[in-house]
SEVO-328931 format. One record per atom (N, C-alpha, C, O): residue number from 1; residue in one letter; atom name; x, y, z. Coordinates in nm, 2 decimals. Layout:
<atoms>
   n res atom     c1     c2     c3
 NUM   A   CA      X      Y      Z
...
</atoms>
This chain:
<atoms>
   n res atom     c1     c2     c3
   1   M    N  10.92  10.40  11.36
   1   M   CA  11.04  10.47  11.40
   1   M    C  11.13  10.37  11.48
   1   M    O  11.25  10.38  11.48
   2   S    N  11.07  10.27  11.54
   2   S   CA  11.14  10.18  11.62
   2   S    C  11.25  10.11  11.54
   2   S    O  11.36  10.10  11.58
   3   N    N  11.21  10.06  11.42
   3   N   CA  11.31   9.99  11.34
   3   N    C  11.42  10.09  11.30
   3   N    O  11.53  10.05  11.29
   4   N    N  11.38  10.21  11.27
   4   N   CA  11.48  10.31  11.23
   4   N    C  11.58  10.33  11.35
   4   N    O  11.70  10.33  11.33
   5   F    N  11.52  10.35  11.47
   5   F   CA  11.61  10.37  11.58
   5   F    C  11.70  10.25  11.61
   5   F    O  11.82  10.27  11.64
   6   D    N  11.64  10.13  11.61
   6   D   CA  11.72  10.01  11.63
   6   D    C  11.83  10.00  11.53
   6   D    O  11.94   9.96  11.57
   7   A    N  11.80  10.03  11.41
   7   A   CA  11.90  10.02  11.30
   7   A    C  12.01  10.12  11.32
   7   A    O  12.13  10.08  11.31
   8   I    N  11.97  10.24  11.36
   8   I   CA  12.07  10.34  11.38
   8   I    C  12.16  10.30  11.50
   8   I    O  12.28  10.32  11.50
   9   Q    N  12.10  10.26  11.61
   9   Q   CA  12.17  10.22  11.73
   9   Q    C  12.27  10.10  11.70
   9   Q    O  12.38  10.10  11.75
  10   N    N  12.23  10.01  11.62
  10   N   CA  12.31   9.90  11.58
  10   N    C  12.44   9.94  11.51
  10   N    O  12.55   9.90  11.53
  11   L    N  12.42  10.04  11.42
  11   L   CA  12.53  10.09  11.34
  11   L    C  12.61  10.20  11.41
  11   L    O  12.73  10.21  11.39
  12   Y    N  12.55  10.28  11.50
  12   Y   CA  12.61  10.39  11.57
  12   Y    C  12.57  10.38  11.72
  12   Y    O  12.48  10.45  11.76
  13   P    N  12.64  10.30  11.79
  13   P   CA  12.60  10.27  11.93
  13   P    C  12.61  10.39  12.02
  13   P    O  12.54  10.39  12.13
  14   N    N  12.68  10.50  11.98
  14   N   CA  12.69  10.62  12.07
  14   N    C  12.56  10.71  12.05
  14   N    O  12.55  10.81  12.12
  15   V    N  12.47  10.68  11.96
  15   V   CA  12.35  10.75  11.94
  15   V    C  12.25  10.72  12.05
  15   V    O  12.22  10.60  12.07
  16   V    N  12.20  10.82  12.11
  16   V   CA  12.10  10.80  12.21
  16   V    C  11.97  10.87  12.18
  16   V    O  11.86  10.84  12.24
  17   T    N  11.97  10.97  12.09
  17   T   CA  11.85  11.04  12.05
  17   T    C  11.84  11.05  11.89
  17   T    O  11.94  11.08  11.83
  18   V    N  11.72  11.02  11.84
  18   V   CA  11.70  11.03  11.70
  18   V    C  11.58  11.12  11.68
  18   V    O  11.47  11.09  11.74
  19   K    N  11.59  11.22  11.60
  19   K   CA  11.47  11.31  11.57
  19   K    C  11.45  11.30  11.42
  19   K    O  11.54  11.30  11.33
  20   V    N  11.32  11.30  11.38
  20   V   CA  11.27  11.30  11.24
  20   V    C  11.18  11.41  11.22
  20   V    O  11.08  11.43  11.29
  21   T    N  11.21  11.50  11.13
  21   T   CA  11.13  11.62  11.10
  21   T    C  11.01  11.57  11.02
  21   T    O  11.00  11.46  10.97
  22   S    N  10.91  11.66  11.01
  22   S   CA  10.79  11.63  10.93
  22   S    C  10.82  11.61  10.78
  22   S    O  10.75  11.54  10.71
  23   E    N  10.94  11.66  10.74
  23   E   CA  10.99  11.63  10.60
  23   E    C  11.06  11.50  10.59
  23   E    O  11.10  11.46  10.48
  24   G    N  11.08  11.43  10.70
  24   G   CA  11.15  11.30  10.69
  24   G    C  11.30  11.31  10.71
  24   G    O  11.37  11.21  10.69
  25   I    N  11.35  11.42  10.75
  25   I   CA  11.49  11.44  10.77
  25   I    C  11.53  11.38  10.91
  25   I    O  11.47  11.41  11.01
  26   V    N  11.62  11.29  10.91
  26   V   CA  11.66  11.22  11.03
  26   V    C  11.79  11.28  11.09
  26   V    O  11.89  11.30  11.01
  27   S    N  11.79  11.31  11.22
  27   S   CA  11.90  11.37  11.29
  27   S    C  11.93  11.28  11.40
  27   S    O  11.84  11.23  11.47
  28   A    N  12.06  11.25  11.43
  28   A   CA  12.10  11.16  11.54
  28   A    C  12.20  11.24  11.63
  28   A    O  12.28  11.32  11.59
  29   Y    N  12.19  11.21  11.76
  29   Y   CA  12.26  11.28  11.86
  29   Y    C  12.32  11.18  11.97
  29   Y    O  12.26  11.08  12.00
  30   D    N  12.44  11.22  12.02
  30   D   CA  12.50  11.14  12.13
  30   D    C  12.44  11.20  12.26
  30   D    O  12.36  11.28  12.26
  31   E    N  12.50  11.14  12.37
  31   E   CA  12.44  11.18  12.50
  31   E    C  12.46  11.32  12.54
  31   E    O  12.38  11.37  12.62
  32   S    N  12.56  11.39  12.48
  32   S   CA  12.57  11.54  12.51
  32   S    C  12.50  11.62  12.40
  32   S    O  12.53  11.74  12.39
  33   M    N  12.41  11.56  12.33
  33   M   CA  12.34  11.62  12.22
  33   M    C  12.43  11.67  12.11
  33   M    O  12.39  11.77  12.03
  34   G    N  12.54  11.61  12.09
  34   G   CA  12.63  11.64  11.98
  34   G    C  12.58  11.57  11.86
  34   G    O  12.53  11.45  11.87
  35   S    N  12.57  11.63  11.74
  35   S   CA  12.52  11.57  11.62
  35   S    C  12.61  11.46  11.57
  35   S    O  12.73  11.47  11.57
  36   I    N  12.55  11.35  11.53
  36   I   CA  12.62  11.24  11.48
  36   I    C  12.59  11.22  11.33
  36   I    O  12.47  11.22  11.30
  37   V    N  12.69  11.21  11.24
  37   V   CA  12.66  11.20  11.10
  37   V    C  12.63  11.05  11.08
  37   V    O  12.71  10.96  11.12
  38   I    N  12.52  11.02  11.01
  38   I   CA  12.48  10.88  10.98
  38   I    C  12.46  10.87  10.83
  38   I    O  12.43  10.96  10.76
  39   D    N  12.49  10.75  10.79
  39   D   CA  12.47  10.71  10.64
  39   D    C  12.33  10.64  10.63
  39   D    O  12.32  10.53  10.67
  40   M    N  12.24  10.71  10.58
  40   M   CA  12.10  10.66  10.57
  40   M    C  12.09  10.54  10.48
  40   M    O  12.00  10.45  10.49
  41   D    N  12.18  10.52  10.38
  41   D   CA  12.18  10.40  10.30
  41   D    C  12.22  10.28  10.38
  41   D    O  12.16  10.18  10.37
  42   D    N  12.32  10.30  10.47
  42   D   CA  12.35  10.19  10.56
  42   D    C  12.24  10.16  10.66
  42   D    O  12.21  10.04  10.69
  43   V    N  12.17  10.27  10.70
  43   V   CA  12.06  10.25  10.79
  43   V    C  11.95  10.17  10.72
  43   V    O  11.89  10.08  10.78
  44   E    N  11.92  10.20  10.60
  44   E   CA  11.81  10.13  10.52
  44   E    C  11.85   9.98  10.51
  44   E    O  11.76   9.89  10.52
  45   V    N  11.97   9.95  10.48
  45   V   CA  12.02   9.81  10.47
  45   V    C  12.00   9.74  10.61
  45   V    O  11.96   9.62  10.61
  46   E    N  12.03   9.81  10.72
  46   E   CA  12.02   9.75  10.85
  46   E    C  11.87   9.73  10.88
  46   E    O  11.83   9.63  10.95
  47   I    N  11.78   9.82  10.84
  47   I   CA  11.64   9.81  10.87
  47   I    C  11.59   9.68  10.79
  47   I    O  11.51   9.61  10.85
  48   Q    N  11.63   9.67  10.67
  48   Q   CA  11.59   9.55  10.60
  48   Q    C  11.64   9.42  10.66
  48   Q    O  11.57   9.32  10.67
  49   R    N  11.76   9.42  10.72
  49   R   CA  11.82   9.30  10.79
  49   R    C  11.73   9.27  10.91
  49   R    O  11.70   9.16  10.94
  50   L    N  11.70   9.38  10.99
  50   L   CA  11.62   9.36  11.11
  50   L    C  11.48   9.31  11.08
  50   L    O  11.43   9.22  11.15
  51   E    N  11.42   9.36  10.97
  51   E   CA  11.29   9.31  10.93
  51   E    C  11.29   9.17  10.89
  51   E    O  11.21   9.09  10.92
  52   A    N  11.40   9.13  10.81
  52   A   CA  11.41   8.99  10.77
  52   A    C  11.43   8.90  10.89
  52   A    O  11.38   8.79  10.89
  53   E    N  11.51   8.95  10.98
  53   E   CA  11.53   8.87  11.11
  53   E    C  11.40   8.85  11.18
  53   E    O  11.38   8.74  11.24
  54   A    N  11.32   8.95  11.19
  54   A   CA  11.19   8.94  11.26
  54   A    C  11.10   8.85  11.19
  54   A    O  11.03   8.77  11.26
  55   V    N  11.10   8.85  11.06
  55   V   CA  11.01   8.76  10.98
  55   V    C  11.06   8.62  11.01
  55   V    O  10.98   8.53  11.03
  56   A    N  11.19   8.59  11.00
  56   A   CA  11.24   8.46  11.02
  56   A    C  11.21   8.41  11.16
  56   A    O  11.18   8.29  11.18
  57   A    N  11.22   8.50  11.26
  57   A   CA  11.18   8.46  11.40
  57   A    C  11.03   8.42  11.41
  57   A    O  11.00   8.32  11.48
  58   E    N  10.95   8.50  11.35
  58   E   CA  10.80   8.47  11.35
  58   E    C  10.78   8.33  11.28
  58   E    O  10.69   8.25  11.33
  59   E    N  10.84   8.31  11.17
  59   E   CA  10.82   8.19  11.09
  59   E    C  10.87   8.07  11.18
  59   E    O  10.81   7.96  11.18
  60   A    N  10.98   8.08  11.24
  60   A   CA  11.04   7.98  11.33
  60   A    C  10.94   7.95  11.44
  60   A    O  10.92   7.83  11.48
  61   K    N  10.88   8.05  11.50
  61   K   CA  10.79   8.04  11.61
  61   K    C  10.66   7.96  11.56
  61   K    O  10.61   7.87  11.63
  62   A    N  10.61   8.00  11.45
  62   A   CA  10.49   7.94  11.39
  62   A    C  10.52   7.79  11.36
  62   A    O  10.44   7.71  11.38
  63   A    N  10.64   7.76  11.31
  63   A   CA  10.68   7.62  11.27
  63   A    C  10.69   7.54  11.40
  63   A    O  10.64   7.43  11.40
  64   A    N  10.74   7.60  11.51
  64   A   CA  10.76   7.53  11.63
  64   A    C  10.62   7.50  11.69
  64   A    O  10.59   7.39  11.75
  65   T    N  10.53   7.60  11.68
  65   T   CA  10.39   7.58  11.74
  65   T    C  10.32   7.47  11.66
  65   T    O  10.26   7.39  11.72
  66   A    N  10.33   7.48  11.53
  66   A   CA  10.27   7.38  11.44
  66   A    C  10.32   7.24  11.48
  66   A    O  10.25   7.14  11.48
  67   E    N  10.45   7.23  11.50
  67   E   CA  10.51   7.10  11.53
  67   E    C  10.46   7.05  11.66
  67   E    O  10.43   6.93  11.68
  68   T    N  10.45   7.14  11.76
  68   T   CA  10.40   7.10  11.89
  68   T    C  10.26   7.05  11.88
  68   T    O  10.22   6.95  11.94
  69   E    N  10.18   7.13  11.81
  69   E   CA  10.04   7.09  11.80
  69   E    C  10.02   6.96  11.72
  69   E    O   9.93   6.88  11.76
  70   A    N  10.10   6.93  11.63
  70   A   CA  10.10   6.81  11.55
  70   A    C  10.13   6.69  11.65
  70   A    O  10.07   6.58  11.63
  71   K    N  10.22   6.71  11.74
  71   K   CA  10.26   6.60  11.83
  71   K    C  10.15   6.58  11.93
  71   K    O  10.14   6.46  11.98
  72   L    N  10.07   6.68  11.96
  72   L   CA   9.96   6.66  12.06
  72   L    C   9.84   6.59  12.00
  72   L    O   9.75   6.55  12.07
  73   E    N   9.83   6.59  11.87
  73   E   CA   9.71   6.53  11.80
  73   E    C   9.72   6.38  11.80
  73   E    O   9.63   6.31  11.75
</atoms>
């Protein structure tokens, strides 16, 4: 859910609460619990972007670690 919430917050900064039903229906609300209409296609694209960003960060960290270890040998 964290990726889902992060993606929604990136696209809709006024969202403070996200609820997902057991059927997978996502509802988003602002601070006064007013319903916010969200486009789940856009959210899916943002989730993919965030996941790719996380993978790239992990790869960069691993490369930096390997480089440091190689210098120490």
